[in-house]
Each structure stands twice: as C-alpha cells, then as structure tokens.
N, C-alpha and C positions, 0 to 999 in steps of 0.2 A: 431559684431554679439554676442548676449547674450547666455549664457549657459542655458541649459535646467534646470528646477527646480530639486532640489535634489531628490524629490520623484520619478520623472520620470527616473532619472539616476539610482537610487537604484532599481526601478522596473525592468528596462531593465537588470540590472546586475542579479537580482534574476531570471528573465525569461531565461536569457542566461544559467545560472547554471542549471536550471530545464531541459532545452532542451538538455543539454550536454549528457545525457544518451540515448537519442533517436537516431534512425537511421538518417543519415545525411540529406536526403531529407525531411523526416518528421520533423526533428528539425528545418530546415530552414522555412518550411511552418508554423509550430506552432509558432515559434518566430515572424515571420512577422505578423501573424494574431493576436497574443496576444499583441504584443507591439503596434499594431495599435489602440488598445482599450484604452491604457493609456492616451493619450491626451484628449480623450472624457471624461474620468472619471475626469481628472485633471481640465478641463475647465468647469465643472458644476458650474454655477453661483449661484445656490441655497445653495451650501455648503461653509462653511468657509474653509480657506486654510488648517487648521490642520485636518479637517475632510476629505477633498479631498485627502490629503497625506495618511491618514489612509486607505481610500478606495482603493487607488492605490496599496498600499502594501498588503492589504488583498486580493485583486484580484490576484496579482502576486503569493502570497503564495497558494491561492486556485487552481492555475493551476498545482500545484504539484500532486494533486490527478488525474487530467486528464492525466498528463504525465505517471502516473503509469498504466493507462489503455492502453496507446499507446505503452508501452515498450514491446519488444519481450519477450516471455516466456523464463525463464532460462532452460538450459539443465537439464533433469532429472538425478539424481545421483543414480546409481544402488546400491550404498553402503547404501542408506536409508533402503532398504529392510533388509539388514543384521543388521542394528542398531535396527530395530523394532522387529526382530525375538526373541531375548531373553526376551523382555518385554511381548510379546504375549505368548511365551512358559511358562513364569513364571505365567501369569494369568491363563492359562489353567491348569497348575499343581496345583496352589492354589485352583482353583475350584474343581478339582478332589479330592484333599485331604480333603477338607472341605465340600464335598457334603452331608455327613450324620451328620454333626455337626449342632446342634440346639442352639438357644439362642444367647447371645451376641458374642461369639466367631465365630459362623457361619456367623452372620451379618457383623462382622469386616472383615472376610476373603472374603466374597462376595464383600464387598465394595472395599477392596484392589485389588481384581481381576478385578473389573470393572474399577478402576482407572488405573491399569497397561495396560489394553486392550485399554482404551481411549488414553493413552499416546502413545502406540504403533501404534494405528490407525492414530493418528495425525502425527506421523513420516512417515507413509506410504503415507499420502496424497500428491498428486502431487502438485508441486509448480509452478503453471502456473499463469501468470498475467492475471487478468480479462481484457477483451477487451470491449470496447464500442460497440455499435450495428453496427459497420462498418461505422459509419458516419464520424469518424475522428475528430469530433468537441467536444467541451467541453459540459459538462452536465449542 
C-alpha cells in the first residue's frame, strides 16, 4: 500500500491543528468534511502537481478563518471596564480643560481626547467571535 502524497498528509495535519480549538463534536465533523475535499483538489487532472499541492495547502489554511467563526466566544472579562475607565476619564478631562482653547492647541487637545476615547472604547468592545449564519459550513 502506498503512502498518501505529501500535500495530502500536510493538509490533514493543518486541518487537524485548526480543528483542535473547536468543540469535540464540531471538530470531528469539520475535520471529516474538510479532509474529504483534499483528494478532490489533489486529483484535478487539469492542474500540474505543484499547483495541486499549492491548492491543497491554500484550501487548508483558508479553513482557519471558517474555524474562527465556529469557535465559542470567549468569556467577557469585567476587568476590561476598569482598564478603559482611566482612558475615557482622561479624554473627558482633556475636553473639559480645552473647551475654550482655540487654534492649534485646542485642535491638538481635541484630537488627543478623541484618540483616548477611541482606545478606551475599543477596550470596552466585547470580544465575541463572529458566527456564521448558523449553517455550520464554510463560506
């Protein structure tokens, strides 16, 4: 019995690694579905072997994005709110102190306050994984 081509073995290894972070049942289903596509890509008669190998590997690496949609969202960290509070407070204080300032100094203070509030708001943003439309398939 001959061994599978190196591209198929490498592709299965990549897919196994990508599925490692998924819940067990979902990982098994995704691995079975995605690895079943590899021989079809490899056996495309119109492609030279080097191009078929490249397509197999690109397909496998592309499934990483799909796996990100399927991963459960991380737990929210209440400490995020406390990390954002000083930034937002500094932005509010900077705006209050520079409200009557005109010219370049006022513009710089306004810009700095906007930047601090944007950084604070991005810290407050919930870190939830985007989910696909419930289909469970790749895009």
